[in-house]
N, C-alpha and C positions, 0 to 999 in steps of 0.2 A: 418637600425638602428645600433647603436654601439654594437659591440660584436656579431652580428649575421653574420653567414657565408652564402654566396650565394651558393646554390647547383650547382655544376659544371655539365657540359654536360655528357652525357653517350654515350658509344660507340654504333655503329650500326654494324650489321653483313652484310658483303659483301662477297659473295661466301664462307660462313662459317668462315670467319675471322673477328674478331672485329676491326673496324676502327672508328676513330673520324670523325665526319662530319664537313666539312668546313662551317663556317658561312659567312665569307666575305674575299675577297682578299683586303688588305690595300695598298700595295705598291709593286714595282718591282725594281730589280737591277740586274746588271750583274757583276759577280765576276770571274775573270780569264776565261772569255768566257762562263760561266755557268749562265743561267737566274735563278734567285731565286725570290720567291714571299713571301711577309709577310702575313701570314695566321692568321686570328682570328677564332678559333674553335667555333663551335656552342655551346652555353651554357657556354662559358668561358669568362673571362675578359682579359684586356690588359696584365696582368702579364704572361699570357700563350701564347701570340703571338710568332710566331717562323718563321724564314726564311726557306722555303722548296724549293728544286730544282723543276724546272718546269717539268722535266721528271717524278717526283714522283707524280705530280698532273694531269697527262694526263687523268685520269678517270673523271675529273670534267671540261671538255672542255667548257661547257656552262657557268660556273662560271668565268673561265679565259677570255672567249670572252666578257662577260658582263663587266669585269674589264677593258679590253683593250679598249672597246668602250667608257667607262666612262673617261679613261685617255686621249684618243684621243680628246674627246670633250673638256676636261679641257685644253689641250695643245693649241687647236685652239682658245679657249676663251682667254687664256693668251696672245697668239700672237696678237689677235685683240686689246686687251687692250694696249699692248706695242706699237703697230703701232699708236693707237689713241693718245698716249702721245707724239710721235715724231712729230716734226714740223721742216720745213726748211724755212729759210728766206734768202734774199739776203742782204749782208752787205759788202760794200766796195769791189766790184768785186769778192766776194767769197760767195758761198752758205754755210750757217752755219746751223748746226743741233741744234735744241733746244728742250728741254723738257717743257711740259706745266708747268706753274707756274714760269718759269724764264723769266724775261723781257729782251727785246733787250738791255736796258741800263746795266743790270747786265752782259750780255754777252760781251758787249763792254769793260767793265772793266777787263774781264777775258782774252781778246785777247792780 
């Protein structure tokens, strides 16, 4: 509702030190050879998402592995979709690559 604030997450104690709990890993990128992960903290909203170095997240290996599996599955799914859209056909002594939805007639005009 308008005007109400969502209560934010609270830190947990790990070996006597307060730390914020990771809710989900959202993305990954490499900057100057350093892997970084976009972290959504448990109990927080998108405004608090932050890029953290992989080395700083070593204590949550299970969460990182789950993210990597999800990303690998998504990449394989996208590759299959891309391959399904590509088609080859023989046109005038040359194999032509075509994407679904483009007709041979349209391709002839483009050659």
